[in-house]
C-alpha positions as CSV (number, residue, x, y, z in Angstrom):
1,M,43.3,6.7,25.9
2,T,42.7,9.7,28.0
3,E,44.5,13.0,27.2
4,H,44.9,13.8,30.9
5,L,47.6,12.3,32.9
6,L,45.7,12.5,36.2
7,Q,41.9,12.8,36.7
8,L,40.2,13.5,40.0
9,E,36.5,12.7,39.9
10,E,34.5,14.2,42.8
11,L,37.3,13.2,45.1
12,S,37.0,13.8,48.8
13,A,39.7,12.9,51.4
14,G,39.7,12.4,55.1
15,Y,39.7,9.8,57.9
16,V,37.5,6.9,58.9
17,Q,37.6,5.9,62.6
18,R,36.1,2.6,63.8
19,G,32.6,3.2,65.1
20,K,32.6,6.9,64.1
21,A,31.4,8.8,61.1
22,A,33.9,9.7,58.4
23,R,35.7,13.0,58.9
24,P,36.3,14.7,55.6
25,V,39.1,17.3,55.4
26,V,38.8,17.8,51.6
27,Q,35.4,18.3,50.1
28,P,34.5,16.6,46.8
29,F,36.2,18.3,43.8
30,S,37.1,17.4,40.2
31,T,40.1,18.5,38.2
32,N,42.7,17.2,35.7
33,I,46.5,17.4,35.4
34,N,48.2,17.3,32.0
35,P,51.7,15.9,31.2
36,G,54.7,18.2,31.7
37,T,53.0,20.5,34.2
38,V,53.5,21.6,37.8
39,T,50.7,21.8,40.2
40,C,51.2,23.4,43.7
41,L,48.9,22.4,46.6
42,I,48.7,25.4,49.0
43,G,46.8,25.9,52.2
44,P,47.2,26.7,55.9
45,N,48.7,24.2,58.3
46,G,46.2,21.5,59.2
47,A,44.0,22.1,56.2
48,G,44.6,18.5,54.8
49,K,47.3,18.9,52.2
50,S,49.2,15.7,53.2
51,T,46.0,13.8,53.5
52,L,45.0,14.7,49.9
53,L,48.4,13.8,48.5
54,R,48.3,10.4,50.3
55,T,44.9,9.8,48.8
56,I,46.1,10.7,45.3
57,A,49.1,8.4,45.7
58,G,46.8,5.5,46.7
59,M,48.3,5.3,50.2
60,Q,44.8,5.8,51.7
61,K,41.4,5.3,50.3
62,P,39.3,8.3,49.2
63,L,36.1,9.0,51.2
64,S,34.3,9.4,47.8
65,G,35.2,9.7,44.1
66,R,38.1,8.3,42.2
67,V,41.7,9.0,41.3
68,L,42.5,8.0,37.7
69,I,46.1,7.9,36.4
70,G,46.3,7.2,32.7
71,G,42.6,6.3,32.9
72,S,43.2,3.6,35.6
73,D,41.8,3.8,39.1
74,V,44.8,4.1,41.5
75,Q,43.0,2.0,44.1
76,R,42.7,-0.9,41.6
77,L,46.4,-1.0,40.6
78,S,48.8,-3.5,42.2
79,A,51.5,-2.0,44.4
80,A,54.1,-2.7,41.7
81,E,52.0,-1.2,38.9
82,R,51.2,1.9,41.1
83,A,55.0,2.3,41.7
84,R,55.6,2.3,37.9
85,R,52.9,5.0,37.4
86,L,53.7,7.4,40.2
87,S,56.5,8.1,42.7
88,V,56.4,9.9,46.0
89,V,58.9,12.1,47.9
90,L,57.8,12.7,51.5
91,T,58.9,15.4,54.0
92,Q,60.4,13.0,56.5
93,K,64.1,12.3,56.2
94,M,64.9,8.7,55.4
95,E,67.5,6.8,57.4
96,V,69.7,5.5,54.6
97,G,72.7,4.1,56.5
98,L,75.9,4.0,54.4
99,F,74.1,4.2,51.0
100,T,75.9,6.2,48.3
101,G,73.9,8.6,46.2
102,Y,74.0,6.1,43.3
103,A,72.8,3.2,45.5
104,L,69.9,5.2,46.8
105,V,68.8,6.3,43.4
106,A,69.0,2.7,42.2
107,L,66.3,1.7,44.8
108,G,63.9,3.5,42.4
109,R,64.3,0.6,40.1
110,T,62.7,-1.8,42.6
111,P,59.3,-1.9,40.8
112,Y,61.1,-3.3,37.8
113,T,63.7,-5.6,39.4
114,G,61.7,-7.3,42.1
115,W,63.0,-8.4,45.5
116,L,66.3,-9.6,44.1
117,G,67.2,-6.1,43.1
118,Q,69.5,-7.3,40.2
119,L,70.0,-4.3,38.0
120,S,70.3,-4.8,34.2
121,E,72.3,-2.5,32.0
122,H,69.1,-0.8,31.1
123,D,68.4,-0.2,34.8
124,H,71.9,1.4,35.2
125,Q,71.2,3.6,32.3
126,V,68.0,4.8,33.8
127,V,69.7,5.5,37.2
128,R,72.5,7.4,35.5
129,R,70.0,9.4,33.5
130,A,68.0,10.3,36.6
131,I,71.1,11.5,38.4
132,E,72.0,13.6,35.3
133,L,68.5,15.1,35.1
134,V,68.8,16.6,38.7
135,G,72.4,17.6,38.2
136,A,73.8,15.3,40.9
137,E,76.7,13.6,39.1
138,S,79.1,14.8,41.8
139,L,77.0,13.1,44.5
140,A,76.8,9.6,43.0
141,E,79.6,8.1,45.0
142,R,79.2,10.2,48.1
143,P,77.6,8.7,51.2
144,V,74.1,10.2,51.6
145,Q,74.6,10.8,55.3
146,H,77.4,13.3,54.4
147,M,75.2,15.3,52.1
148,S,73.5,18.6,52.9
149,D,69.8,18.9,52.9
150,G,69.7,20.3,49.4
151,E,72.0,17.6,48.0
152,R,70.0,14.9,49.7
153,Q,66.8,16.3,48.3
154,R,68.3,16.1,44.7
155,I,69.1,12.5,45.3
156,M,65.6,11.7,46.6
157,I,64.1,13.3,43.5
158,A,66.5,11.3,41.3
159,R,65.4,8.1,43.1
160,A,61.8,9.0,42.3
161,L,62.6,9.7,38.7
162,A,64.4,6.3,38.4
163,Q,60.9,4.8,38.8
164,E,60.1,6.4,35.4
165,P,56.8,7.6,36.7
166,D,54.0,9.4,34.9
167,L,53.3,11.4,38.1
168,L,55.7,12.7,40.7
169,I,54.2,13.6,44.1
170,L,56.2,15.6,46.6
171,D,55.1,16.6,50.1
172,E,56.7,19.9,51.1
173,P,60.0,19.3,49.2
174,T,61.5,22.6,50.3
175,A,60.7,22.2,54.0
176,F,64.3,21.8,55.2
177,L,66.1,24.0,52.6
178,D,67.5,27.5,52.9
179,L,66.0,30.1,50.5
180,P,68.5,29.7,47.6
181,R,68.0,25.9,47.7
182,R,64.2,26.4,47.8
183,V,64.4,28.4,44.6
184,E,66.7,25.8,43.0
185,C,64.4,22.9,44.0
186,M,61.3,24.6,42.5
187,L,63.0,25.5,39.3
188,L,64.4,22.0,39.1
189,L,61.0,20.4,39.4
190,R,59.6,22.7,36.8
191,D,62.4,21.9,34.4
192,L,62.0,18.1,35.1
193,A,58.3,18.3,34.2
194,R,59.1,20.1,30.9
195,R,62.0,17.8,30.0
196,T,60.5,14.4,31.0
197,G,56.8,15.1,30.3
198,C,55.8,13.8,33.8
199,G,53.2,15.6,35.9
200,V,54.4,17.1,39.2
201,V,52.2,17.7,42.2
202,L,53.7,19.2,45.3
203,S,52.5,20.8,48.5
204,T,54.4,23.9,49.7
205,H,54.3,26.8,52.1
206,D,56.5,28.9,49.7
207,L,53.7,31.0,48.4
208,D,55.9,33.3,46.3
209,L,57.7,30.5,44.6
210,A,54.4,28.7,43.9
211,L,52.9,31.8,42.3
212,R,56.0,32.1,40.1
213,C,56.5,28.4,39.2
214,A,53.2,26.6,39.2
215,D,51.1,26.0,36.0
216,Q,48.1,25.7,38.3
217,I,47.3,26.0,42.0
218,W,45.1,23.9,44.2
219,L,44.2,26.2,47.0
220,L,42.9,24.4,50.1
221,P,41.5,26.5,52.9
222,Y,40.2,25.2,56.3
223,T,36.7,24.8,54.9
224,G,38.1,21.9,52.7
225,R,36.5,23.4,49.6
226,I,39.4,23.4,47.2
227,Q,39.8,26.0,44.5
228,V,41.7,25.2,41.3
229,G,43.1,27.8,38.9
230,L,46.0,29.7,37.4
231,P,48.0,31.4,40.2
232,E,47.2,34.8,38.8
233,D,43.5,34.1,38.7
234,L,43.4,33.0,42.3
235,V,45.2,36.1,43.3
236,L,43.0,38.5,41.4
237,N,39.7,36.9,42.5
238,G,40.7,37.2,46.2
239,A,41.0,33.5,46.9
240,F,44.5,33.8,48.2
241,E,43.7,36.5,50.6
242,A,40.6,34.7,51.9
243,A,42.4,31.4,52.4
244,F,45.1,32.9,54.6
245,R,43.1,35.7,56.2
246,S,44.7,36.9,59.4
247,T,44.4,39.8,61.9
248,T,48.1,40.5,61.8
249,A,49.0,40.0,58.1
250,G,47.4,41.1,54.9
251,F,47.9,40.0,51.3
252,D,49.5,42.6,49.0
253,L,47.8,42.4,45.6
254,L,50.7,44.2,43.9
255,T,53.6,42.1,45.2
256,G,51.8,38.8,45.8
257,T,53.2,38.6,49.3
258,F,51.8,38.7,52.9
259,Q,52.9,41.7,54.9
260,P,52.4,42.7,58.6
261,I,49.4,45.0,59.1
262,A,50.6,48.3,60.4
263,R,49.4,49.2,63.9
264,S,50.7,52.7,64.1
265,S,48.9,55.8,62.9
266,A,52.2,57.8,62.4
267,Q,52.5,58.8,58.7
268,V,55.5,59.7,56.6
269,V,55.7,60.9,53.0
270,L,58.2,58.9,50.8
271,A,59.4,60.1,47.4
272,G,61.8,58.3,45.1
273,A,62.1,55.3,42.8
274,G,63.8,52.0,42.2
275,A,65.2,49.5,44.7
276,P,66.2,52.0,47.3
277,Y,62.6,53.3,47.4
278,V,61.2,49.8,47.8
279,W,63.6,48.8,50.7
280,T,63.1,52.2,52.4
281,K,59.3,51.6,52.3
282,R,59.8,48.2,53.8
283,A,62.0,49.5,56.6
284,L,59.5,52.2,57.5
285,E,56.5,49.9,57.5
286,R,58.4,47.4,59.7
287,E,58.9,50.2,62.2
288,G,55.1,50.9,62.1
289,Y,54.9,53.9,59.8
290,D,52.1,54.4,57.4
291,V,53.9,55.3,54.2
292,V,52.1,57.7,51.8
293,D,53.2,59.3,48.5
294,Q,51.1,62.5,48.5
295,P,53.0,65.5,49.9
296,A,51.6,67.0,53.1
297,P,53.2,70.0,54.8
298,H,52.6,68.6,58.3
299,L,54.2,65.2,57.7
300,P,57.8,64.2,57.7
301,T,59.1,63.7,54.1
302,I,61.8,61.4,53.0
303,H,63.4,61.8,49.6
304,V,65.3,58.8,48.3
305,E,68.3,59.3,45.9
306,S,68.1,56.2,43.7
307,T,71.0,56.9,41.3
308,G,74.5,55.9,42.2
309,T,75.0,55.3,45.9
310,P,71.7,55.4,47.8
311,G,71.1,58.5,49.9
312,W,68.2,59.9,51.9
313,Q,67.0,63.4,52.9
314,V,64.7,63.7,55.8
315,K,62.6,66.9,56.1
316,Q,60.5,67.6,59.1
317,S,59.9,70.5,61.6
318,N,61.7,72.9,59.3
319,R,64.8,70.8,59.5
320,C,66.6,68.9,56.7
321,I,68.9,66.0,57.5
322,D,71.0,64.1,55.0
323,C,71.4,60.4,55.8
324,D,73.7,57.8,54.3
325,S,71.9,54.7,55.7
326,L,68.4,53.6,56.6
327,R,69.5,53.3,60.2
328,A,70.3,57.1,60.1
329,V,66.9,57.8,58.5
330,L,65.0,56.0,61.3
331,E,67.1,57.8,64.0
332,A,66.3,61.1,62.4
333,L,62.5,60.4,62.5
334,R,62.7,59.3,66.1
335,Q,64.5,62.5,67.2
336,N,61.5,64.6,66.2
337,Q,58.7,62.5,67.4
């Protein structure tokens, strides 16, 4: 028995059109996924993330190589056996009619009940457990069509869990969610991996959340040559910055975020500490200022008071102006330009 939950052996993914040569979007690569871990697939739009996930799920054939789950080739499994080994949550919203949350989650038992869909007491126990795992007990009797996007996503994840899979695959599970719900969703998936022992593979554009929550990253640039590693390793070796290189945004190695590249040569000295300093720096950079921390007599200087209520003191052209908001700070700078 293999120790790895999922093994990819020189796997390449892409498309085959009749009468034309195969068009690969993911170059051959090999890697493994262990039980209880979260893997985030990250890359620019159009790089081939969804194509790779469909290939891993057995929804399309690989151009080369193999996908092994529990040591078995996904392409050789029957549809029912594949559905018992892995489950998929896609980006597209499903039309579910008048289904309640419980009824939708119960559909996850189809690989075990067959076409008749008759649920045994064990099946009901599995459905209830899946709902509890995602914290959706209050949604069980509510019509899915009356749920918010975040609530619907919890029910869809519960449906996937009801299949009792070894591997859970999600294509952009946070796509329709607001920021707090995105955080909740990623933390939920990480918790589910730890509690159930299943492997979780998901694609996402939430780079910050992926860096914070993933056990490993699959970084897929336009070249199709995927890089696999710990989030921190891929940041430190420059892979992140190279994959998303842009003329208008740069990767900040210290914060792990992409920020607009300043176009202005106007400089300002900023002194202070704590959260007020950080947000002042962001406001200045958004306005096009090049923020420096070394005092210079010819440059405007802003001192940030970080204890108690935030306050600012703007010194320039032999003038000193006290400000009680960042709006006032920016106005003071503009007056002397």
